[in-house]
C-alpha positions in Angstrom: 124.9 50.1 121.8 122.1 51.4 119.6 119.3 48.8 119.2 118.6 47.6 115.6 114.9 47.7 116.1 112.1 48.8 118.5 111.9 51.8 120.8 114.7 53.2 123.0 115.8 56.4 124.7 119.2 58.1 124.6 119.8 59.9 127.8 122.4 62.6 128.7 123.0 63.4 125.0 124.7 66.8 124.3 122.8 68.6 121.6 123.2 72.0 120.0 120.7 74.8 120.3 120.9 75.8 116.6 120.0 72.2 115.5 117.3 71.4 118.1 114.5 74.0 117.4 111.9 74.1 120.2 114.0 72.4 122.8 113.6 74.2 126.2 116.8 73.5 128.1 119.7 75.4 129.8 122.2 75.9 127.0 125.9 76.7 127.8 128.1 79.3 126.2 128.9 77.1 123.2 125.1 76.4 122.7 125.0 72.9 124.1 122.5 71.4 126.4 122.0 67.9 127.8 118.9 66.2 126.4 117.1 62.9 126.3 116.1 61.6 122.9 113.3 59.0 122.6 113.2 57.0 119.4 110.2 54.9 118.2 109.4 53.4 114.7 112.3 55.1 113.1 111.4 58.6 114.3 112.3 60.9 117.1 109.3 60.5 119.4 110.4 63.2 121.8 113.5 65.3 122.7 113.5 66.9 126.1 115.9 68.5 128.5 117.8 65.9 130.5 116.6 65.9 134.1 119.0 66.8 136.8 118.0 63.8 138.8 119.6 60.6 137.3 116.8 58.5 138.8 114.3 60.2 136.5 116.1 59.1 133.3 116.2 55.6 132.0 117.8 54.4 128.7 121.2 54.4 127.0 123.4 56.9 128.9 125.6 58.8 126.4 127.4 60.5 129.3 127.4 63.9 127.5 128.5 62.7 124.1 127.5 65.1 121.2 124.6 64.1 119.0 124.1 66.0 115.7 121.6 65.5 112.9 122.9 63.9 109.8 124.9 66.2 107.5 123.8 68.0 104.3 126.5 68.5 101.7 125.2 71.1 99.2 128.1 71.5 96.8 130.0 68.5 95.5 131.4 67.2 92.2 131.0 63.4 92.5 131.3 63.0 88.7 134.9 64.3 89.0 135.7 62.4 92.2 138.8 60.2 92.6 140.4 60.7 89.2 143.6 62.1 90.8 145.6 58.9 90.5 145.2 58.9 86.7 145.1 62.7 86.1 146.7 64.8 88.8 146.9 68.6 88.8 150.3 69.4 87.3 151.0 72.5 89.4 148.1 72.9 91.9 146.6 75.9 90.1 143.1 76.5 89.1 144.0 76.5 85.4 145.9 73.3 85.9 142.8 71.8 87.4 140.6 72.9 84.5 143.0 71.5 81.9 143.6 68.2 83.6 139.9 67.6 84.3 138.9 68.5 80.8 141.4 66.1 79.3 140.3 63.3 81.6 136.6 63.9 80.9 137.1 63.7 77.1 139.2 60.6 77.4 137.6 58.6 80.2 134.2 59.7 81.3 132.0 56.9 79.9 128.9 55.8 81.8 130.6 53.0 83.7 133.5 55.1 84.8 131.2 57.9 86.1 128.8 55.5 87.8 131.5 53.6 89.7 133.2 56.8 91.0 129.9 58.3 92.0 128.9 55.2 93.9 132.3 55.1 95.6 131.8 58.7 96.7 128.3 58.2 98.0 129.3 55.1 100.0 131.9 57.3 101.7 129.5 60.1 102.4 126.9 57.7 103.8 129.4 56.1 106.1 130.4 59.5 107.5 126.8 60.4 108.3 125.6 62.5 105.3 121.9 62.3 104.4 121.7 64.6 101.4 124.2 65.5 98.6 123.9 68.1 95.8 126.4 67.4 93.0 127.3 69.4 90.0 127.5 67.5 86.8 129.8 68.6 84.0 127.3 69.2 81.2 129.4 70.3 78.2 128.6 68.4 75.0 128.6 65.4 74.8 129.0 64.7 78.5 125.5 65.8 79.5 124.1 62.8 77.5 126.3 60.5 79.6 126.3 61.9 83.1 122.6 62.8 83.6 121.3 59.3 82.9 124.0 58.0 85.3 122.9 60.4 87.9 119.2 59.5 87.6 120.1 55.8 88.0 122.3 56.6 91.0 119.6 58.7 92.6 117.2 55.8 92.4 119.8 53.3 93.7 120.5 55.5 96.8 116.9 56.5 97.4 116.1 56.2 101.1 119.8 56.5 102.1 121.0 59.7 100.5 118.8 62.4 99.0 120.6 63.2 95.8 120.3 66.4 93.8 122.1 67.4 90.6 123.1 70.8 89.0 124.2 71.2 85.4 127.7 72.7 85.2 129.1 74.7 82.2 130.9 77.9 81.6 128.4 80.8 81.0 129.8 81.2 77.5 127.9 78.0 76.7 124.6 79.9 77.2 125.3 81.8 74.0 124.1 78.8 72.0 120.5 79.4 72.9 119.0 76.4 71.2 121.5 74.0 72.9 121.0 75.7 76.3 117.3 75.5 75.9 117.6 71.7 75.3 119.9 71.4 78.4 117.4 73.3 80.6 114.7 70.9 79.4 116.9 67.9 80.3 117.6 69.3 83.7 113.9 69.9 84.3 113.1 66.4 83.2 115.5 65.1 85.8 114.1 67.4 88.5 117.5 69.0 88.7 118.9 72.5 89.3 120.1 74.9 86.6 123.7 76.1 87.0 126.5 77.8 85.3 130.0 79.1 86.1 130.1 82.9 85.8 133.1 84.8 84.5 133.4 88.6 83.8 132.7 88.2 80.1 131.5 91.3 78.2 128.0 90.0 77.7 127.6 88.6 81.3 124.4 90.5 82.0 122.7 89.3 78.8 123.8 85.7 79.5 122.5 85.9 83.1 119.1 87.1 81.8 119.0 84.0 79.6 119.8 81.7 82.5 117.1 83.3 84.6 114.6 83.1 81.8 115.2 79.3 81.4 114.9 78.8 85.2 111.6 80.7 85.2 110.3 78.9 82.1 111.0 75.5 83.6 110.4 76.3 87.3 114.0 75.5 88.3 116.1 76.7 91.2 119.6 78.1 90.4 123.1 77.3 91.5 126.1 79.3 90.4 129.9 79.0 90.7 131.1 82.6 91.0 134.3 84.5 91.4 136.6 81.6 92.2 139.6 83.9 91.8 141.6 86.5 93.6 140.9 89.1 90.9 139.3 92.1 92.5 137.5 92.9 89.2 135.5 89.7 89.5 132.1 90.9 90.7 129.7 88.3 89.2 128.2 87.6 92.6 126.8 91.2 92.5 125.7 90.7 88.9 123.8 87.5 89.8 122.0 89.4 92.6 121.1 92.3 90.3 119.9 89.8 87.6 117.7 88.1 90.2 116.2 91.4 91.3 115.4 92.7 87.8 114.1 89.4 86.6 111.8 89.1 89.7 113.1 85.6 90.4 111.4 83.9 93.4 113.2 80.5 93.3 116.1 79.4 95.5 119.6 80.6 94.4 122.8 79.2 95.8 126.1 80.8 94.9 129.4 79.0 95.5 132.9 80.2 96.2 132.7 84.0 95.8 136.4 84.2 96.7 137.2 87.6 95.2 134.8 89.4 97.5 137.3 89.0 100.3 139.9 91.0 98.3 137.6 93.9 97.2 137.4 97.4 98.7 134.9 97.9 101.5 132.5 100.0 99.6 132.3 97.4 96.8 131.8 94.7 99.4 129.0 96.6 101.2 127.2 97.2 97.9 127.4 93.6 96.9 126.3 92.3 100.3 123.3 94.6 100.3 122.2 93.3 96.9 122.8 89.7 97.8 120.6 90.1 100.9 117.9 91.9 99.0 117.9 89.2 96.3 117.7 86.5 99.0 120.7 84.6 97.6 122.4 81.9 99.7 126.1 81.4 99.6 128.3 78.3 100.2 132.0 78.5 100.9 134.2 75.6 100.0 137.0 76.1 102.5 139.2 73.1 101.8 139.2 73.4 98.0 139.6 77.2 98.0 142.5 77.0 100.5 144.1 74.5 98.2 143.8 76.4 94.9 143.7 80.1 95.7 146.8 82.2 95.9 149.0 79.3 94.6 151.8 80.9 92.7 154.9 78.7 92.7 156.8 76.4 94.9 158.8 79.3 96.3 155.9 81.6 97.4 153.8 81.2 100.5 150.1 81.9 100.0 149.0 85.2 101.5 145.2 84.7 102.0 142.8 82.0 102.8 140.6 81.9 99.7 137.3 81.9 101.5 134.5 84.4 101.2 133.0 86.8 103.8 130.6 84.4 105.6 130.5 86.4 108.9 129.5 89.6 107.1 126.9 87.7 105.1 125.4 86.0 108.1 125.2 89.4 109.9 122.9 90.6 107.1 120.7 87.6 107.3 122.1 85.9 104.2 121.9 82.1 104.4 125.4 80.6 104.4 126.8 77.1 104.3 130.0 75.2 103.8 130.5 72.0 101.8 133.0 69.4 100.5 133.4 70.5 96.9 135.9 68.3 95.1 137.4 65.1 96.4 140.7 63.6 95.1 140.6 65.2 91.7 142.6 68.0 90.1 140.6 70.7 91.9 141.4 69.2 95.3 143.9 66.4 95.9 142.4 65.3 99.2 139.0 65.0 101.0 136.5 62.1 101.4 133.1 63.8 101.6 133.3 63.8 105.4 131.3 66.8 106.5 132.8 66.7 110.0 136.2 67.3 108.4 134.7 70.1 106.4 133.2 71.7 109.5 136.4 71.2 111.4 138.5 72.9 108.7 135.9 75.7 108.3 136.0 76.4 112.0 139.8 76.9 111.8 139.9 78.7 108.5 136.7 80.9 108.9 136.7 81.2 112.7 133.4 79.5 113.4 134.0 80.1 117.2 134.2 82.6 120.0 131.3 82.3 120.0 130.1 79.2 118.1 126.7 80.8 117.7 124.6 79.0 115.1 127.4 78.1 112.8 126.6 74.3 113.0 123.6 75.1 110.9 126.0 75.6 108.0 126.4 71.9 107.5 122.9 70.8 108.3 119.8 73.0 108.6 120.8 75.8 106.3 121.8 73.7 103.2 118.7 71.5 103.8 116.6 74.6 103.6 118.3 75.8 100.4 117.8 72.3 98.9 114.1 72.3 99.9 114.5 69.3 102.2 111.8 69.4 104.8 112.6 67.9 108.2 116.3 67.4 107.4 119.2 68.9 109.3 117.6 69.2 112.7 116.6 67.1 115.6 112.9 67.5 116.3 110.1 65.5 117.7 108.2 63.7 114.8 111.2 63.9 112.5 113.2 60.9 111.2 115.7 59.5 113.7 118.7 60.3 111.5 121.6 61.5 113.6 125.3 60.9 114.5 126.6 60.0 118.0 130.1 61.2 118.6 132.7 60.5 121.3 133.4 64.2 121.8 131.6 66.0 124.6 132.5 69.5 123.6 133.6 71.4 120.4 137.3 71.1 121.4 136.9 67.3 121.8 134.8 66.9 118.7 136.9 69.0 116.4 140.3 67.7 117.5 140.0 64.1 116.4 138.6 62.4 113.2 135.8 60.7 115.2 136.3 57.6 113.0 134.3 55.6 115.5 131.2 57.8 115.3 127.9 56.0 115.3 125.6 56.9 112.4 121.9 56.3 113.0 119.4 56.2 110.1 115.7 55.8 110.8 116.5 54.8 114.4 119.0 52.1 113.5 122.8 52.2 113.6 124.2 51.5 110.1 127.2 49.4 109.3 129.8 52.0 108.6 132.1 50.5 106.0 134.2 52.9 103.9 135.0 51.7 100.4 138.5 50.6 99.7 140.5 52.7 97.2 141.6 49.5 95.6 138.1 49.1 94.1 139.0 51.9 91.7 142.4 50.7 90.7 141.3 49.3 87.3 139.7 52.7 86.4 143.1 54.3 86.9 145.1 52.4 84.3 145.0 52.2 80.5 
């Protein structure tokens, strides 16, 4: 039982080396060590190696259960979330998702609809132990005038519980309207957001990227791209983004999502792209569940031949920052999901082989996305930091990643929260009419 107030100590907690910087302890092959965590006034007062002598340790004995920092989900679409019951994907394809979502947006995305679905998603993420969320917001006219005010109100409502960031989302062809894109960039800057577009291999891609970078530099904005969400080997916009960053001398943070086609390209093309991505200091987030769902879907009589994810191992080997995230939840781009980052990490481990050895892959759902999002003191367990962590039943990776851990304990500022997932029935009235 975690106390609701005061000071206490968790003893015999199993923590991971990649998420406990500075901890001097004997770590095992998977990167775990036993530690004692002292909590006082909502902060971690100390975290030290668990003494071998049980007589030396007093407090709440976790008996080797895993403790991780709260999650950071750096690529979501909570403005789209949970529209599946009223607008499912007709065939499970990417084009089917685009068409269905576009039609639903035009017909149904008023301020109340977007706000209620956003709040539902955030309540789910909070209950699962997520501390920070970056969401993309569809920002094609006139939706940007609806969704950005909703986001700002939602960010204020959730302040202190979830750190909420937003990125504008539009196809890069929308940048051709320079006056409108300039207004959008100003709107994003006013909301302290992030500038983002979806890149395609259009003939004027380089010119349009220059305009995106120019607006980011003008307004002091970080960048976040959707890139190469396809199996087309000719889709090389990830490399084009890296080149544009270099020739524009951009020094802000850049996160690029998906990058699926890279896994299909010839080795020389891959090596050239990765070298440029590393030089430009881009970060990459893979969305394993959504990409597995959409990519290589042909028809009901064909088995998919590839996993849809990008080359995270090769990127990490070059020092490129890499993360995984939830992406879409119960909408035409992904029929499932609930913003549970443990599920994301579990699936990523299986799809992307985050094991043998585990190494520092746990950073991909905590410390690395926190760094990309400029969130200081988030995603790690350190003395002096906020006591925001999750206590699991599992005592090893095989235990942790084999069950849903639906009875996990989420601690925020030293206090265990009431973990109440919202009922889908709350959204029923939004699904009719």
